[in-house]
C-alpha positions, 0 to 999 in steps of 0.5 A: 500500500502506497502513502496516497492510498493509505492517506485516503483510507486513514483520513475517514477513520481519523475524522470519525474518531475526532467527531466522536470525541467532539460528540462526547464532549458536547454530551458531557457538557449537557450534564455539567462540566465535561471531563476534558482531560480524559475525553481528549485522550483518544485524540492523542491516539488518533494523531499517533495512529494517523501519522503511523498509517500515512508514514508506514502504511505497510506496518500492521501496527499503524492500522492497529493504532488507528483502529484502537484510537477510533474504538477509544473515541467510540467508547467515550461517546457511547459512555457519554450518551448513556449517562446524559440520556439516562440522567438528563433526558430521561430517554431510556431507549437512547440510554440502552443503546449507549449501554450496548455500544459501550459494553464491549469496546474496552475488551477489544482495546485492552486485549489488543494493547496487551497482545498484538501491540507487543507481539507485532512490535516493531515491524508489524510482523510476528517474530516467526511462524511458531507464534501464529498460535498466539495471534489466533488465541489472542484474536479469538479471545478478544472477539469471544470476550466482546461478544460475551459482554455485548450479549450479557448486557443485552440480556440484562439491559435495565441493570446495565443502564441503572449501574453501568459499572456494576456486576452483571448477572452471569448464568453458569454457562456464560461463566465458563465462557468468561473463564475461557476468555480470561485464560486465553487473554492471559496466556496470549499476553504472557506469550506476547511479553516473552516475544519481546525478549525473544526479539531482544536476543535476536536483534541488533542495530535499529531493531534493538534501539526500537526495543529500547524505546519501547522498554522506556515507554513501559518504564514511564508508564509503570512509574505513572501507575505507582504515582497514581496509587491511592497512598499518595491521595488525589493530589492534582499533580499525581492525578495528572502524572498518572493520566499523562503516563498512559501516553508514554507507551504509545508515544515511544512506540510511535517514535520507535516505529518512525525511527525518530532520534533512535540513538538518543534512547541510550542517553535518555535511559541512562539519565532517567535511571540515574536520576531515579536512583539519585533521588532515592539516595538523597531522600533516604539520606534526608529521612534517615538523617532526620530520624536519627538526629530526632531520636538523639534529641528526643523529639518527634521526627520532623519537629526538630528544626536543627535535625531538619537543617542538618539532614538537609545539609547531609543530603546536599553534600551527598548529591554531588558524589552520589550523582557521579558514582551513580551516573558512571555505574548506570552508563556502564550498563545503559549507555556503554558508548559514552562510558567507553568514550570517557574511559578512552579519553581518560586513558589518552590524558594519562598517556599524554603526561608521559609522551614527548614524541610529537608524531606519536601524540598526533597519531594517538590524538587522531585515534582517540578522536576516532574512537570517542566521537567517531568523525568521518575524517580527522585532521590535526593542525599544528602551529609552525615551530617558530609561531608563538 
């Protein structure tokens, strides 16, 4: 498929998704202030999906992105219709239509993200023919699960309208189907995760950098989940971070597929890991200092101004040495090129102290520059002997 055909196919899907998001916002506004942040979330997926579809139309992931984005927007509009029709208009027929429409998309969205996004990343193809059973299992589970949810909602439609997020009455026969669907999704999701490790072991060059971007997105999303947990409370900052982190994985996956600044990931990973560890060390030094000094002065932790001041000074003093040591250790693992370049430059500086031969110094300088910054050409210019 060339780009012009891909654009003609992707544009109607993207436009439909945008219209659905606008409809969801309009419906929510009827019942009160709309949840703009959550409702606009599908637009980010639409933009990513459309960009991938027109830039890499031969990659199946591009169309999965766009399809999930459209389904996400459809789910938002259906949910909004359900609540507005029930609570504002008293139109039970429309509310039932919204309940039916919103009953199954989340199964298709989550199932696709947990399986096919991992299984097909980054080239849109299976890791090998042996992985076909995973794709078939995932596809069958998603379709069967969506049909099951739609059918159960249809059977008990009044309850679905009254309590959309409540538990539905499930006949014993359907419970067996539900267990089969859950088992199929769990097995295929775990196999899809394993496929990433298989790709990692086989990969090199561009493919390995793409997998690093994907891993970075997963790390950021995991941190967002931790920040959004209940023990932090419902502070606006933590809520924003948790919601924004949802975009981390699709954004980094899109960057990797488009191969945008691929080789920056080593530096990004090393800095992210280093500063996460550094923050943990500084916080531990501060809290440990406050607790220890407060116990010495027989006051409750945090109530002694002197203990807080001394602990702050200890944390500040530990920042510099800890940052250097942690950065070196992290670079050794995540940014090996930078670590090796620093060691090469340090070795050259040590040799330079003892070297007197100008030709040897020139040759060594050119070799060091080539090993560290890898230029296309190296020229060493020396002043004439009589120049000052």
